[in-house]
C-alpha positions in Angstrom: -40.3 7.0 2.6 -40.2 5.7 -0.7 -37.4 8.6 -1.9 -35.1 7.2 0.9 -35.7 3.6 -0.1 -35.2 4.6 -3.9 -32.3 6.8 -3.0 -30.5 3.9 -0.7 -31.2 1.2 -3.7 -29.5 3.5 -6.3 -26.4 3.7 -4.3 -26.4 0.2 -3.7 -26.5 -0.4 -7.4 -23.9 2.5 -7.9 -21.4 0.7 -5.2 -21.9 -2.8 -7.3 -20.2 -1.2 -10.3 -17.5 -0.6 -9.1 -14.5 -3.0 -9.8 -13.3 -3.6 -6.4 -16.4 -5.3 -6.0 -15.7 -7.8 -9.1 -12.9 -10.1 -7.3 -9.5 -11.0 -9.5 -7.7 -13.7 -8.3 -3.4 -14.1 -8.9 -2.6 -15.5 -12.3 -5.4 -14.0 -14.2 -4.5 -13.0 -17.6 -5.5 -9.4 -18.6 -8.0 -10.1 -21.2 -9.8 -11.5 -18.1 -9.0 -8.3 -15.6 -10.7 -6.3 -18.7 -13.4 -8.6 -19.4 -14.8 -8.3 -15.6 -13.4 -4.4 -15.0 -14.1 -3.3 -18.5 -11.2 -1.0 -20.7 -8.5 0.4 -18.5 -8.4 4.1 -17.8 -4.6 4.5 -18.0 -1.7 2.3 -18.5 1.7 2.6 -17.4 5.2 0.8 -17.6 6.7 -0.4 -14.5 9.8 -2.3 -13.9 8.4 -5.6 -13.3 5.4 -5.8 -15.6 2.3 -3.2 -16.3 -0.3 -1.1 -14.1 -3.7 -0.8 -15.4 -5.9 2.0 -13.7 -9.3 1.4 -13.4 -10.3 5.1 -12.0 -14.3 5.9 -11.6 -14.1 9.4 -12.7 -14.0 12.7 -11.3 -17.0 12.4 -8.9 -15.4 8.9 -8.3 -13.9 8.3 -5.1 -11.9 5.1 -6.1 -9.2 4.4 -8.3 -7.9 0.8 -8.5 -4.4 -0.2 -9.9 -3.9 -3.8 -10.9 -0.2 -5.0 -11.3 0.3 -7.5 -14.3 3.7 -9.4 -14.8 5.6 -9.3 -17.7 3.7 -12.2 -19.2 0.7 -10.1 -18.5 -0.6 -11.9 -15.6 -2.3 -10.5 -12.4 0.1 -10.2 -9.4 -1.4 -7.7 -7.6 -4.8 -5.3 -7.0 -5.6 -2.2 -4.6 -7.8 0.9 -4.2 -5.6 3.8 -4.1 -7.9 6.5 -2.9 -7.9 5.9 0.5 -6.9 8.2 3.0 -4.0 6.0 4.4 -2.7 5.3 1.0 -2.5 9.1 0.1 -1.1 9.8 3.2 2.1 7.3 2.7 2.4 8.7 -0.5 2.3 12.8 0.5 5.8 12.2 1.9 7.2 10.8 -1.2 6.3 13.2 -3.5 8.5 16.3 -3.5 10.2 15.9 -6.7 7.9 13.4 -8.3 7.3 13.6 -11.6 3.8 13.9 -13.6 4.2 10.3 -15.2 5.5 8.9 -11.5 2.3 10.2 -9.7 -0.2 9.2 -12.5 1.3 5.4 -12.2 1.1 6.1 -8.4 -2.8 7.4 -8.2 -4.4 7.3 -11.4 -5.6 10.2 -13.1 -6.5 13.3 -11.2 -10.5 14.1 -11.4 -9.7 18.0 -11.3 -6.8 19.8 -12.9 -6.2 23.8 -12.6 -3.3 26.3 -13.3 -1.6 27.3 -10.0 -1.5 30.7 -8.7 2.1 31.1 -9.4 3.0 29.0 -12.7 2.6 25.3 -12.7 -0.7 23.3 -12.2 -2.7 21.6 -9.2 -4.0 18.1 -9.2 -7.0 17.0 -7.1 -8.5 13.8 -6.2 -11.5 13.0 -4.6 -11.8 10.1 -1.9 -14.1 8.9 1.3 -13.2 11.0 3.9 -15.3 11.9 7.0 -14.2 15.3 6.8 -15.2 16.2 3.1 -11.4 16.9 1.7 -9.7 15.9 -1.5 -6.2 15.2 -1.6 -4.2 18.1 -3.8 -0.7 18.0 -5.5 1.3 21.1 -6.4 3.4 21.0 -9.7 5.8 23.4 -10.7 6.4 24.4 -14.4 9.1 21.8 -15.1 6.6 18.9 -13.9 7.8 18.0 -10.8 5.4 17.7 -7.6 6.4 20.5 -4.9 4.0 19.6 -2.3 0.5 17.7 -1.5 -1.9 18.5 0.8 -5.4 17.8 2.0 -8.0 20.7 1.8 -11.4 21.1 1.9 -13.6 19.9 -1.0 -15.6 22.8 -2.7 -18.2 20.3 -3.6 -19.0 20.4 0.2 -19.9 24.1 0.1 -23.3 22.8 -1.8 -24.1 19.7 0.1 -26.2 22.2 2.4 -28.0 24.3 -0.6 
């Protein structure tokens, strides 16, 4: 029983370390965001300002994007690796460039060469069916398609 309690406590503490649990407010300067959430894992230029990426790593299930206006103040933030968002993005992807996709979903957890050339990027996310989100690029770096596929990590959960 102690082992279960320790695992539960560790999971709670790990959850507290995710950026989204440390709240932001509109108008917060970039320096204050960095003080609360640490250094961003990505930075993207938007027509209206800057987007900061806060990814939780290849095994992480969250990537937070914080949008700053042209003066460097927070205007919006959200967790982008949610199934509803991934499904909405899926329909907009064909033809998108790597840079456009990075500014939308953040860095992928995994990259691998595609069989016919190009590349496949994968993101883990919370999924009741142990799926991950995969995007295929052609050799010129444009998105060809995207789909939810079985996460290979799940093959090892029964071991």
